[in-house]
N, C-alpha and C positions, 0 to 999 in steps of 0.2 A: 325374209331371212332374219333371224333374231341374233342377239348377242351371244347366245349359247353356242352358236356355230363356231365362233372364234374362240370360245373358251374350252372347246373339246381338246385343243392342242395347246399345251402350256407354251406361253411366249416368253422369250428370254429378255430380261432387262438388266442392264449393267449400270452401276452408279460410279461415275468417274471421280477421281481425286480432285479436290478443290484447288490443290497446289499446282499440279502439273497436268492432270487429265490423262495420265499415261498408264493407269492401272485400274482394273476392275476390282471392286470390293465385295459385291454381292450379286446374286442371281435371283431376281424376284419374278414371280408369275402373276398373272392377272387375278388369280384367286387368293393372293396374299401369302402363299407359301414361299419360303426363301431357303436357299442353300448358299454356303460360302464357297468361293472359288478364288483363291489367292494366287493361282498360277498363271492366269491369263495376262498377256502383255501385248499392248498395241504394236510394239516394234516387230514382233514375229508374226503378226496377223495378216500382213499384206500379201506375201507370197514367199516362195523359197528364197527369194533375194530381197527380203523385206528390209534388212539393214542398208543394203546398197541403194535401193530405191528411196528409202527415207532420207539418206544423206544427199542424194541428188535433188530431191524436191526442196529440202531445206536450203541448199546452195542456190537453187534457181529463184526461190521466193525471196531470199535475202538480197539478191541482185536487183530485183524489180519492185521492192516495197521499201517502206521506210518514210522518213519525212523529207521529201524532195518536192520542189516546185509547188509548194503550198498545199500539199496533200499528205496527211499522216495516214499511213496504211498499216494494218495489222493483218496477219494471215494465220490460218489454222488448217493443218492437214487432218481431215476427218478419218477415223479408223474404219473406212469402208473397204471391205475385202474386194468387192467387185469393181471398184473405181467407176461407179455409175450413179452418181448423185443426180437427182432429177428435179427437185423442187425445194423451195425455201419459203418459210412463213415466220412472221415476227409477232410476238405477243403485243397486244394493243396498249398495255399499261405496265408491263414488266420487261426488264432487260433479258429476255429469253427468246431464243430462236429455235425453230424446229426445222430439221433438214430431212428430206426423204430420199430414198435410194431405190433403184430398180433391182436390187439384190433380193434373193430369197432368204438370206440370212439376216444379219444385222442391217436393218434398212431404215431406221428412224433414230435421229440423234438430237439431243437437246444441248444447246450451247448458251452459256451465259456470256453476255457482252458487257464488259466493264469499260472504263475510259480508254485504256490502251491494251486490253487483253481480251482474247477469246478463249473460253475455257469449256471443254466438253464436260457436262454434268451427268449425262446418262445416255445410254444407247438401248435400243429396243428392237426386237425381232418380231415383226408381224408375219402373218401367214403368207401374204401375197406382196409382190413389189408395190411400191408407192410412187405414183406419178403426179400427184397434186396434193397440196396441203392448204389448210386455212385455220387460223388461230383466232379465237375470241374468248377472252377471259380464261376460264379453266377448261374450255372445250377445244378440242383439236379434231378437225375433220380431215380424213385421208381418202384420196381416190385411188383405187386399185385397177388392175387389168382384168377383173372378173365381173364387170358391170356394176360393181358395188362400191359404195362409199361407206367408210367406217368412222364412227364417232367415238372419240376417246375422252375420258375425263383425266386431266393432268393436275397433279398436286404441285402447283408451281412453287408454293411456299417451301416445301421440303426440297425441291430441286435447287432452289436458290439459297438453301441453308437457314430458312426461318422456321419458326414454330408453326405447326399445322394442327388443325382440329382433328384430323384423322391421321395420327402418327403411326398407327398400326396397319393401315391399309396400303395397297399398292400405289406406287408413284404414278403409274399410268394404267388405266382400266378401260376396257372396251365397254361402252354403254349403249351401243345401238349400231345397227347396220341398215343400209338403205339400198335396195337393189333397183337399179334403173332398168327400163325396158331394153331387152337385148336386141341388137341389130342382127340382121341375117349373116350367117357365117358362110362367106364365099371366098374362094381363093383367087378368083380372077375377076377383074372389073373391066367394064367397057372403057375404051380409050377416053381420056380426059376425066375419068372418075377414079377415086381412091378406094382401096380395099377397105371394107368396113372393119372396125376394131371394137373390142370390148373394153378398151382402156378408157377410164374416166379421166378425161384430159384436164378437167378444171373443176375445182370446188371453191366456193367463196361464201362466207357469211354475209348476210344483209346488214347494212348499217342501221342505225336507229331510225325508226319511222317518224315522220313529222306529224304535227297535230292535224294539219289539213291534208289528210292522206288522199282524199278524192277517190275513194273506192278501193284503195290498197293499203294494207292487206285485206283479204276477204273478212267478212264479219265472223266467219267460223274460226278465225285465227286471232289469238290475243295480240294486242298492240305491242306487247313486250316479248313476243315469242322470238326464239332463235331460229330464224329462217335462213336457209342457205340454198345455193344453186349447185347443180352438178351437170356436166356436159358429157353426153355419150352419143357418138355419131354426130348427127346434125340436129340433135334434140337437146333442149334446155329443160331440166326438171327442177321445180321449186319444191323444197321440202320444209316441213316443220320438224326441228330436231327432237321435239317431244313426242312425235307420232311418226313411226317408220313404216306403217302399213301402206299408206297411199300418199302419192305426191299431191301437194296443194295445187300445183298447176304444171302442165306439160305443154311445151311450145316447140313445134318443129320449125326450125329456122332454115335448114338447107338439107339437100340430099347428100351433101358431102360432109365429112367429119368436121366438127368444130374443134379448134385448137385452144381457144381462150374465150373467157367471158368475165365481165367485171360489172359489179353493181356501181351505179352512180353514188358517190358519197354524199350527195346533196339530198336533203329532205324533199319529198316524202319517200325516197328510196324505192321508186317504182320504175326506174329506167335501168336497163341492162344492155351493155354493149357486147357484141360477139364478133369473133373473127374465125374464119375457117380455112381449110385447105384450098377452097375454090377462089380465094382472094376477095371474098365478099365481106364487107363490114355492115353489120345490122345493129339497129337500136330497137329494143323491145320496150314498149310502154305497157306495163302490167295492169294499168288502170283501164286499158281498153278491153272490151269484150270481144270474143272471137279471136281473130288474128291479131297478135300483139305487135307485129313488126310495124314500127312507125316511121323508120328512117333507114335508108339503105343506099349503099354505093359499092363500088368495086375498085380494087387496085388495078393499075394498068397491067395489061397482059405482059407476062414475064418472058424476057429474052426473045421477043418477036414472035412468040407462038400464040396459039389460041388458048393456051392454058394459063389461067391466072396464077400469079405468085401467091403462095400461101400467106395468110396473116398469122404471124407468130405471137403477137401480143397486142392488147389494147389497154389504154390507160386514160382515165378521166382526170382532168385537172382538179386539184383540190380547192382551187380558188375560183376558176371560171367554170360554171356548171355546164356550159354548152361547148367547151373545148374537149376534143377527143383526139388522142394521139394513137396511131397504129404503126406497127412495124411489120415488115415482110421479108420474104426471101431475097428481094432485090437489093437489100442492104440499105434501104432508105427508111426514113420516118415521115409519115404523112400527118398533117394537122388539119382537123376538120372543125368547122363551125356549124353546130347542129341547128342553128337558127335558119340555115339556108340549105336548100337541096344541093347536092354535089354536082354542080353544073359541069357538063363535059367531062365528068369523071376525074376532075382535077381537085386536089386539096387546096386549102388556102395557103399552105406553106409546106415545103418539103425539105428535110434535113438529110444530108449525106456527107460524111467526111471524105475528103478526096483520097485519102490513103487507105480507106476501108475497102476490103475485098470479100467480106463475108456477110451473111445475112444477120439482121438484127433480131436477136432471140427474145430480148426482154426490155421493158420500159419502166421508168419510175420518175414521176414528177417530183421536183424538190418540194419538201414540206414548208420551206421558208421563203421561197422566191417564186413569183408567178412565171418568170421567164427561163427557169432552169429545168432541163430535162436530161435524165441519165439513161444511157443505153448500154446493153451488154450484147456482144456480137460473137458470131462463130469464129471470127479471126482472133479470138482471145483478148479483145479490146473492150475496155470500159471507158466510155466517154461521158463527160458532163458538158452538155451543149447550152449555150446562152443565146436566146433569141433577141435579135435587135432589128429595129426599123431603120432603114437607110434609104437615101435617094439613089435612084439608078437612072442616069442620063441616057443609058443605052436602050431603054425601053422604047417601044414604038411611040411615035409622036402623037398618035390619036388617043392614047390612053390618058384619062384624066388624072388618076392617082398614080404617080410615078414612084411611089414608095415600094420597097421590097423588104422581105424578111431575110436578114443575114444570120448565118449560123457561125458562132464563135465557140471554140472549145476552151472551156475554163480549166478543166483538169482531165487527165487520162491515166490509165494504168493497164498493164498487160498481165494476163493470168497464164497459168500452166496449160490450160485447155480452153475450149470454147465456153463462154459464159451463158448459162441457161437461165439464171434468175438474178434480178436486181430488185432490192427492197430499200425504200427510203424510210427513215425514222424521224418523226416530228420531235419526239422527246429529246433527241440527241442533236438537234440543229441540223447542220449540213453533213450528216453521216449517211453513207450508203453501204449496204451489204451486197456483195456479189458472190455467187456460187458457180464454180466451174464444174464441168461434167466429170472431171476426174477426182472430185472430192475435196477441193480446196475452197475454204470459206475465207472471204476477205472483208475487212471493214475499212472504208476510206472516209476519213474526216477532212473535209475541205476547209482550210484555214482562211483567215482574213487576207493573208498575202496573196492568195489565188483570186479571191473575190474582188479585191481592190482594183485589179486590172480589168475586170469585166464590168465595172459600174458604168452607168450612163451619165454623161455630163451635159447638162443644159445651160450651165452658167460658166462664164469665163472668169479666170482668176484662180490662183493656186489655193486660196483660202476656201473658195466655193467648191473646188474639185476635191479637196481633202474631206470636206463635210459630206459630199455626195458619195465618195468612196467608203467612208466610215458607215454611213447608213446602209449602203448595199451589203457591206460585210456584217451588218447587224450589230456593229459596235456603237450602240446608241450613245454611250457615255462620251466616247471620243468625238463623235459627231456633235454632241451638245457643247462640248468645250470649244470646238471650232466655231459653232454658231454664236456662242456667247461673245467670243472675240469679234466676230463680224458685226453683230448687232451693236455692240458697244462702240465700235469704230464708226458705224453709220450714225449712231445717236450723237456722238461727239461732233461729227461734221454738221449734222442738222441743227444741233444746239448752237454751234458757232455761227451758222448762217442766220439763225433766228436772232441772235444777239446783234449781229451786224446790220440787220434790217432796221430801218427807221420807222417812226410812227406812221409816216405816209405810206409805208409799204405794208401796213397791217392787213390790208385787204388782199394781199398777194397770197399765192399758194404756199402751204406749209412746206418748209425745206425737206421734210421726210418724203414728200411725194416724188421727189427726184429718184428715190430708191424703191419705188413701188414694185417694179418688176423683180428686183432682187428679193425683196421681202416675200412676195407672192411665191417665187420659186422655192425659197427656203421653207415656206409653210407647206407647199405641195410635197416637198421632200420628207417632211416629218408627219404628214397626214396619213393616218391609218384608215384606209378605205373601208367602206361598209361592205360586208360580204353580200354577194348577190344571192338572192333567194330563188326558189323554184318558180315563184310568181313573176319574176322579172324577165322571163323569156318563154317562148313556146317553140315547139317543133313546127316546121312548115306543114301545110295541109298534106294528108296522105297522097292525094292525087299528084302533088308536086314532088314530095319527098321520095316516093317509091317509083316515080317515072324515070328516075335516073338510071337505076339498075334494072328496072322492069321486073314484072312478076315472073319472067322466065327463069330468074335465078333460083327461085324456090322450086322450080320444076326441073332443075338440072341444067339450066343455061350456063354458058361460060362467061368469063370476065370480058372477053372481046365482044360478045354479043351485047353485054351490058353497056360497054363503052359506046357502041353504035346507037343504042337506044338513048343514051344520055345526050345526044346531039339535039334532042327535042326539049331540052330543059328550058326553064324560063329565061328569056333574053335578059342580059345584064345581071343575072344572078351571081355569076362568078366575080364580077367587079364589085358588086355590093358586099359579098362575103369577104373578099380580099380587103376592102376598105374597112369594114367593121372589125375584122380581126386585128388589123394594124392599129386602129384607133384604141381598141382595148389593150393591146400590148403596150402602146405608148403610155396609156393612162395608168394601168395597174403594174406595169413592169418598172415604173420609176418610183423610188421612195420605198415606203413600208407597204407590206402586203395587207390584204383585208384581215381584220380581227387580230392585228398585231397587238400584244399586251402593252401598249405604250403607257397607259395610266399606271399599271402595276410597276413597270420599270421606273417611271418617274417618282413613284412613292418610295422606291428603294434608293434611288440616286438623286439627291437634291439638285445636282448640276443639270440633270435632264429636265427637272421641273422648272428650274430657272430659265433655261433656254426656251422651253415651250411657252412660258408666260411672256417672255420678251417678244417672241415671234408673234404670238396671238395678239398681244397688245398693239404692236405696230401694224399688223395686218388688219385688225379691226378699225384702226384709225384710217387706214387707206380705203377700206371698204365703205366706211361712212362717207368719206369725201367723194368717192365715186358715185354712191347712191344719190347724194345731194346734187351732184353735177348732172346726173341723168334726169332727176326731177326738175331741176331748173331749166335744162334744155327742152324738156317736154313742154313746160309752161311757156317758154319764149317762142317756140315754134308753133304753138297752138295745136299740137298733135293730140292733146288730151281733150276729151269732152268735159264739160263743166262738172266738177264733183267727182270725177273718176280718178282713182289713184294712179301714180306712175308704177309701171310694172318692171320687174327685173328680167334677166335673161331666161329665167325658169318660168315666166308667166305669173309669178306670185307678186302681189303688191309689195313695194319696197318697205312701206311703213310696217307691215307685219314682220318682215325679216328683221327689222330693227327691234321691234317689241320682243321677239324671241331671244334677243341677245341683251335684254335689259340688265339682268344680274351681272353678266360678264362685263358690260360697259361700265356699270357703277363700280365694280371691283377694280377695274383698270384705271378709272379716273381717280380712285382713292390711292392707288399705288403710284401712278405717274401722271399727275394733273398737268404737267407742262406739255405732255404729248398731245393732250386733247384741248385745243385752244377753245376759248369761250365762243367764238363765232361758229365753229363746227358744232358744238353742243347745242347752241341756240337753234341752228338750222335743223339739227336732228330732231329735236323736240317739236319744232314748228311743223315738220313733215307729218308727225303722228297726230297732233291735236285735232285737225279737222275730221279725222276718221275714227279715232278712239280717244275721247277727251280724257277719260280716267287713266288710261295707260300712259298718255303723254304727260299728264300731271305727275303721276307716280315716278316716271322716269326722271323728270326734271327735279323732283324733290330728292330722289336718290342721288343725283349728281350734286345738288347743293349740299347735302349732308356729307357726301364724300369729300368735297372741298374743305368743309369745316373740320371733319375728322382728320384730314391730312394736316391741317394747320395744328390741331391739338396734339397729334402724334409726332410732330417734327421734333428732333433733338433740340433745335433752337426754335421755339414757337414763333410763328410768323404773326405779325399784326393782322387783325381782321381786315384792315383796309387793303392789305396785299393779297390775302388768301381768298377773300370773298367778294371784294368790290368788282372784280372782273366779271362777276355773274350778273351784272345789272341787265344786260341784254336778255339773258335767259329768264330772269325773274320777270322782266317786262313781258315776255312771251307767255309765261305761265299765268300771270295775273291780268293779262290784257282782256278788255280795256281797263286800265287803271284809272284812279280818280284824277290823274293828270291828263289823260288822253281826251281827244275830242269825243263828245258824246254821240256815238253813231247809233245808239239804241233809243235815244230820246226822241221826243216829237220835234220834227224839223222846224215847225213853226216857232218853236221856242227860241231859235236863233234870231228871230226878228222881234223878240219880246222887248218893247220899249223900256219896260221896267228894268230888265237886265242890261239893256244897252246903256243905261245911265251909269252903270258900274264899269270899272276897268276889268274886263274878262280876258284872261290869258288863254290863248290857244297854242299850247307849246308844241314844238317840233319833237321828233324822236330823241334828238340829242339832249334837249332840256329835260324830257321825261326821264331818261336814263340817268341824268345827273341827279335828279331827285331820288330815284331808286338807289343810286350808289351812295347817297348820303345816309339813307336808311340802313343799307348794308354795313356801312362803315360804323354807324352807331351801335347797332345790335343785329347781327345777321340771324341769330336764332329766332328773333321775333318775326323777321321776314319769312323764314322758312315755316314758321307756325302759320303764317297767312296762307301759304301754299297748301298746308294740311287742311285748313279750313275750306279752301277752294275745292279740294278733293271731296271732302265730306258733303258739302252743299251740292256739288254736281252729282254725286252718287244718290243723294236724296231726290233730286229732280228727275234723274233718269229712272230711278226705281218707280216713281209715280205713285198713284193711289188717290184717295180722296183729297180734295183741295185743302180741307181744314187740317188733316193730318200732315200733309206736306208742309203747310205753312208753320205748323207748330214745331215740326222737326227742324226747319230752317232757323226759327227763332231760338230754339234750344241750343242748336249748334253755335250760333253767334254769341249767345250769352256765356256758354262754357268757354269758347275761345277768348272772350274778353277777360274772363277771370284768369285763364292760363297766362295770357299776355301780361295782365296786371301783376301777377306773381313774378314773372320773369323780369319785370322792369322796376321792381321795388328798389327805391333808393337811386335810380338812374337819373342823373341830371340832364341827360342829352335828349331823351325821347319823352314827350308828354302825351301819353296815351292813357285815357281814363277808362277803367273797366266799367264805369257806370254808363258809358256811351259806346255800345258795341259797334256802331257804324263808323267810329273813328279808329277802330283797331285793325283795319285791313286796307291795303292799297287797291284791292280789287273792286272796280266799279260794279261788276256783275254781282258780287257777293253783297255789296251795299244795297243795290236795287232790289235783289231778291229778299233781303232781310226786311227792308222797309215796305215792300209790297206785301209781304206776309203779315205785317202788323195791321194792315187795313182791314182784311176780312175778319181778323180777330178783334176788331174795334179797339185796339190798343193805340188810340190816337195820341195819348200823352207820350208814349215811348217814341212814336214816330216824330213828334214835334221836338222833343228834347234831343233826339239823335240828329235831326236834320238842321239844327240851328247853326252848325258850323259851315253849312253851305248857303246860309241865308243871312249872314251878319251884315247889317247896314252901317256899322261903324267904319271909320276910316281905317284902312289896312295898310300897314307898312309891309310892302312886298319883300323886303329883305329879311323879314322875320317869318317865323312859322314854317320853315322849310322842312320840318319833320312832321309826319302824320300825327294828328291829335293836338297840334299846337293851338294856343288860344288866339283870340282876336279875329276869328273868322277868316283865316287865310285861305280856307278851302273855297270860299265864295268867289275867288278869282279864277276858278277852274271850270271847264265846260259842264261838268256834272251838275253844277248849281243851277243851270238853266232848267233842266228837266225836273229837279227836285222843287224848285221854286214854283213852277207851273202846277205840279201835282199837289203841292201843299196848298196853294192858293185856291185851286178849283175843286179839290176833292176832300182833303183831310180836314182843313180848318172849318169849312162849312159843315161837315158831318159832326165834328167835335162840338161845334157851337149848337147844332141842332140837338145833339144828345143832351147837352146841359139844359137847353131851353125846355125840352120835353119833360125832363125830370122836375124842373122848377115849376112848370105849369101844372104838372100833376099834383105836386105837394101843396100848391096853393089852393087847389080845389079840394083835395082830400089828402091831408098829410100822411095818413096811415095806410094808403092804398097800395103802395109799392112793396115789393119783396125786400127784405133786409139787405140782400147782396147788391141790389141796385144802388142803395144809399152808400154802402161801403165803397163800391167801385167808383162812383162819381166823386166822392170825397177824396179818395186816394189819387185819382187822376188830377184833380185840381191842385192838390198839395204837391204832387210831383212836378207839375208845370211851374208852380210858383217857386219851388226851391231849386230846380235843376236847370232852368233856363239861364244862360249866361250872357245873352246878347241884349242890347238895349232895343226897346220896341220889338220884342220877339214875335209877337203874333199879329203883325200887320203886314199884309201881302198885296202885291199888285201883279197881275198877269194879263196878257193879251187875250181878248175874247176869241173863242173859236168861230164866232159868227163872221159873216162877210164884212160887217162894218169895221171889224178889227179894233173895237174900242177896248178900254181897260176894265178889268174886273178887279175890284178892291174888296178884300175880305180881311176881317180883323176880329180879335177877341180883346176888348179893352180890359185893362187890369182891374178896374173897379167892378166889371162884370164877374170876373173870377172871384173877387172878394165877396161880393154879394151872394154869388152862387154857393160858396163854401158856407157862408153864414146860414143861408136858408136851408140847404140840404142837411147841414150839421144839426140845426135845431129840430128839423123834422125827424131825424134819426134818433135824437134824444127823446122826443115825444113817443116814438115807437117803442123804445126800450122801457119807458115809464109805463106805457100801456101794457106791455108784457108782464110787468110785475104786479098788475092789479087784477088780471083776469084769471089767475090760477092761484093755487095755494102758495103760501109764503115761501117754502123751500124750493119748490119746483119753479116758481116765478122767477126768482133770482138766478137760478141755474140757466134757465132759457135766455134770460136777458144777457147774462154773462157770456153765453155761447155765441150770441150774435155780436156782442161788442168786442170780444177778445181779438178776433182777426184784424179788425180795423185798428185797434189799439196797438197791437204788435207791429203792424206795417208802418204806422205813423211814427212810432218810436224808432224803428230801424231807419226810416228815411231821415229823421231829424239827427240821429246819431251820425249817420254817414255825412250829412251836410256839415255838421259841426266839426267833424274830423277833416273835412276838405278845406285846405287853405291854398289859395292861388299862389303859384310860384312866380316870383318877380324876376323877370329876365334882366340881364345886365343893361340892355338897351332901353329898358322901360322908362328910364329918366328922360329919354328924348321926347316922350309923348307929353302932350299938354296936361293930361290927367290919366290916372290909372283907372281905366274903365272897370277892370275886374274888381278892384277894391270897392268902387262905388256900388257895383252890383251886389257885392257881398253885404254892404251896409243896408241895402234895400231888403235883402233876404232876412236880415235880423228881425224885422217887423213880422215877416211871414212866419218865422220860427216861433216868435212870441205868441202869435195868434194860434198856431197849432198846439203849442204847449198848454195854452189856456183851455183848448178843447180837450186835450188829453186828460187834464185834471177832472173834467166833467165825466169823461168816459170811465175814469178810474173808479168812480163811485159805484159803477156797475160791475166792473171786472174784479174788484176787491171783495165782493160780497158772495163769492162762489161758495165759500164754506159757511 
């Protein structure tokens, strides 16, 4: 059947007044023709006694509506001559309702819903009575009593008074008809069966399809198609609104007529719940091939007969994808958990008001609360039920879970007749529309005063209860103000307790931990839960899900037969469903519902943002303390295997959970450093480092920078000693092992080295190490933080791997760049003596020092190795009260354990190789002065010059170390100063001979160019070295007068002769470099 069938007879459409809705202005047809009729009036359209009936209805409605008991109600008497309204549908994105009637005259009404007003905008007369409606965008689907569903296009913009693209077309136009398969027409049915009907009892558009549809919709249907279902008899027909010739799918659910069918609102929109006159509730999974019924149960037999009470309505929870509510003729509402088979025919919960004496005709879940469900009954009552979990001591003692679901009525209203339709609107908050059978439309807005009394309270105290009540009423601002007051009060108490605690109590629990339960409860209150997706649950296997009702239902069996068959359900299934349902209700019914727009609310209301930040800050501090306690307990009890991380309650490693909150933690430390004490932060980073070194270092660096930024941003800037000195323990963990710590990575035999035993070597305890670090932080915290950045860079280089030469070069480059950065940061600083010429002195990390020095060995940069390690090898007398800052002179580092390893490595490896390198070069040039490549001459001369000028310790190149052999004797290695002087003279002379030879073997111009190219690099390097050394003057400390002589000054005098020797050689080189042109 096509649209022309309905266009053969002109349909009447009237446009109501926007002011009162009491007068028709025009008569429009579906073909666009219009005539004026200014004589029609609603008051005279009811009956011969229209005025009297109208006055009675207005008086009755006024007595039972209005703003009382926390419900604001508005009513509208629709101009329905037959007094037989049947269905109600709401536009999904506009304040427009459509009402259908069983009349053959004016049987479709469009009503605009404003804040406190319902206004009829237009009325329409279709050919046949309307028994079901569905609204989606501009499409309106109507089910008739002639096997047919009719699709209309509605110009909503013009109905609501806005500009429309089609201003000349009809307001409502028929665009398609869909004829369902007709049932047999019989007048008498067998006992227990209903007479077949041609009435399309239900139509509904499908929601949007998910991306992971799993076979639905079919490939022949577009993913954005407008699919809808229609019910005729016991059959569900699935249609594509763009194709009316054939149904996409036809599913026979029952031999008895279906009363209702609803799509699941959850993606992928493949589940459909149905209810019929036989009392059977079925769930169809359209992804299944063949029989689509995937879950089935039955209502309890009605009034003690074998006839099941009819199912009047089904409703899917908008938040819990596996919750299904059904209503029947018995006047009760049953709640089902579709993850479980309906064991013993019993629902997980049943709601029934004690004063109700009619059947429940319609259901609607609240769009704002998981636990609110509205019902409309044949006894003219509209109820808003609140589901609560409570303990019931009267339950049988053998039952493990003694919780029950309590039904509390939050709001109620009476109508003039039985209520056939209830619709909840998300866009209007807690607003419900109800339609009575006699043509009265109601809007009930539940206010905060009604919801406050229905809130769940988990915390004791007036302040907490006010916050809980405000959140339940969705007054987030009021709740935030209460929470701010609570958190401030708790913070004041904890701060006061922290001030009262003595230094001896510093290891005790933070005072805030006393309020951990309160903070956690407040966070749960404001936590917007994640919406459950379709992949978070599954229907039970068909053999279990369908065993409850039995296949006999599809073959005409009764509800009583199904109840008998359900006795074979899975043992314990009812208890499991009961427990799971109440667990979900307790979790999701408290606080904010899933997908609540908390972030957008906070962005509009600063007080909400502040409250959330305070709560999250406190809660994160408590979580970190609990994680650390769990990890410590696991270590002490030995429950962990070596190297395996501690796990949280979710089975996830605790350290990963902390890394996920890195940015948040750093942000909160910056905002409230007093809340996160140094011991907590140290333990937090320490938990991460063994598993992810880079993540732990970055987190520690972020915390350090947050402390420093907090100091700089303070209205009264705090001294560095107050703001950053408390981080000594954290820095110790980040740079461990430091140059002050015992050398655990070095050779153990070095501890027995008699050469080192002759010196006073300090093996500091943790307290002493942190005192040294604290002194560095006090002097310049930015430099210490730069050391952490260097540690991150070096560790990333090592973990990235690659060829050994490339890794070594990257490490050396990183150290040199770090030394320059630190040198710029300390320009003019009298407190810290760090020399950028000696990169090994610019960090407290022993690991970084070792990696840097070890990288120099394969690069044959022995000179750099020796000048950097001199601070750990000083043989001069050391005043241990001096040099407490990294890089200080007089060899103070020689008193720490790292010197043991460096002394042994230098004596047994570096010095011998360096001497052998010099000897090989000297021996070669003695035999054949011109046989080496120019770069070898330059490299040797530069190394000798660097050693002569940059060594600061007396007798720098004389070493003794224990032999690795069994005899344990001493190995003595040295490079005498006269050997270096002779080597410089010999190699320098040979290089000059090479340059002279280059000028004689080619033409005059090319000869000097080549000689200059070979001489220029050495000339520039030596000039730079001499300039740097001339610019260096040793700082004389105030306590230097206590020493018998100024070692540094004497060493500088010795270097004067070295500088003079190099200058003399430079003048000889200059004769070659100055003749380039």
